[in-house]
N, C-alpha and C positions, 0 to 999 in steps of 0.2 A: 469505652473503646475508642480512640481517636478515629475521626471520620478521615476516610482517604480522597484527597483531592487532586487534581491535575497542577501541576507545580508549573509556574511562570518560566519562561525560557530564559538562558544566561547568555551574555556575550562569550562567556567561555567555551560553551556547550555548543553555539552557533558556527564558531571559527573551524571546527573541526570536520563540519558536516562535508560529504562528497557532493558533487555538482548533481543537481536533480536529473534523473534519468537513469541510464543504464549504469551499474557499479562494476568497476574491475575488480575480479575477485583476485586475492593474492595467490601464490601457488601453493596447490595440496601437499600434503606430506603423504608420502607413499612408502609403504614396506609390503613385505610378502603377505600380511594380513589383509590390505586393502588400503583405501584412502581416507583422509580425514581432510575436508575442505573446510576452511575458515570462512565463515560468514559475515558476521558482524561481532566487534569487539569494543563494544561500550556499553554502559548501563541502560537498561531498558527495563519495563516492568510486564511485556506481554509478549508471549510467542504463542500464535495460533495457526492452526491448519485449516485451510479453507479449500472444499471443492465446489467446483462451479460446473454446470451443466452447458454443454453446447450451446449457444445460441442465448445466453443471458448476459445481463449487465449487472454490474458492480460500480461503487463509489458513487460518482456523479456528485462529489462534494469538496470541501476543503476541510483543513482544521486548524483551529485556532492556536493550539500550542502542540501536537503531537506530531511526530514524524514517523515514518515506517519504511522499513526495506520489505521488498516482496520478492521472494525466492522462489523460482517456479521449477516444482519436482517432475511434472507431467504436464503434457498439454501446451498451451499457447496463451500469452494475455495480449491483447491489442490495448495498450495502455496511452491514454491520451492526456496531455496536461498542458497548463499554460499558467502564468501567473494569475491569481486572483484579482479580479477587477478589471481585467484584461477582457476585450472584444475580438483579439486576434483569435485567427483559425487554431484550436489545439495542434500540437505536435504529436504525432503519431511515434511510437516505439512497439516494435515486436518484441517482446520478451520470450524467449524460448527456454526448453529445459536446460538447467545447469546456469541460467543467467538471473541477476537480481538488479531491481530498479528502486530507486531512493526518491520518497516523496516528503520535503519539509513542510512546514506550517505555510499556510496562505499559497498553495499551489493547488488550483483547480484539478482534479484528476478523475476519470473515470475508465473503467475496465470492461471492455467487450471480449467474450470468450469464444472463438471459432469453433472450439472442440472441447469435450471435457477436460476439465483441468484443476491441478491440485498444486497448491502454493502454499508457503509459509508467509505469515506477516510477522515480522518483529519491530515491535513499537515502543517508542519513549513511555507511553502513558499507559495505564490499566485499561482494560477493554470491558470493565464492568458497564453493563448497557446503561446505567444512568450517568456515569460519567463520560462514556464515549458520546452520547447525545447532546451533552453540555459542551463539548468541545468541535462538533461537526456541525458544518453549515452546509446544507443540501444545495444544490444548483442544478439548471437543467441543462447541462454543457453538451450531453451526448444524444441524439437521437434515438428514440425507443422502437423505430420501425425495425421489424424482424427480431427484435431482442425481447425478452422477459424482463423485468424488474422487479423488486420490492421495496415498498417503503412502509414504515410503521401505519400510515393513514391512507395508503392507496387501494387497498383491497386486493392487490395482484397477488399472486404465487409464484 
């Protein structure tokens, strides 16, 4: 059985990325049956749905090769980002239901959830835990005050 690995980025792949931050969605297709809203039209290896409780914190890391889109189904994400290695104050983007944010590699990002939230994460790389951990670098960009987080070695729940 062939081992699955995270694949290095190519210049061809990078040139088509949207600008980091909120992604302008294309027009939906509407007919009497309902609506089809295109989200991401590119090759990816993972689509996951995440639920986050009000007052929780996620991410607080950057990726070496992975990119991801996060589409909010319900709730709200307070999404913070800045270039990796920068000491500037992270930019805050509030992502509402029906909105999507894009994060390329080497962008520090963290998410706070002021209310219960459900969102989709559509990613370039497989989200197998081992591969994910090989690609992610954890940072301490966001204060944990008033929020709960979980890291594999911190014992918090």
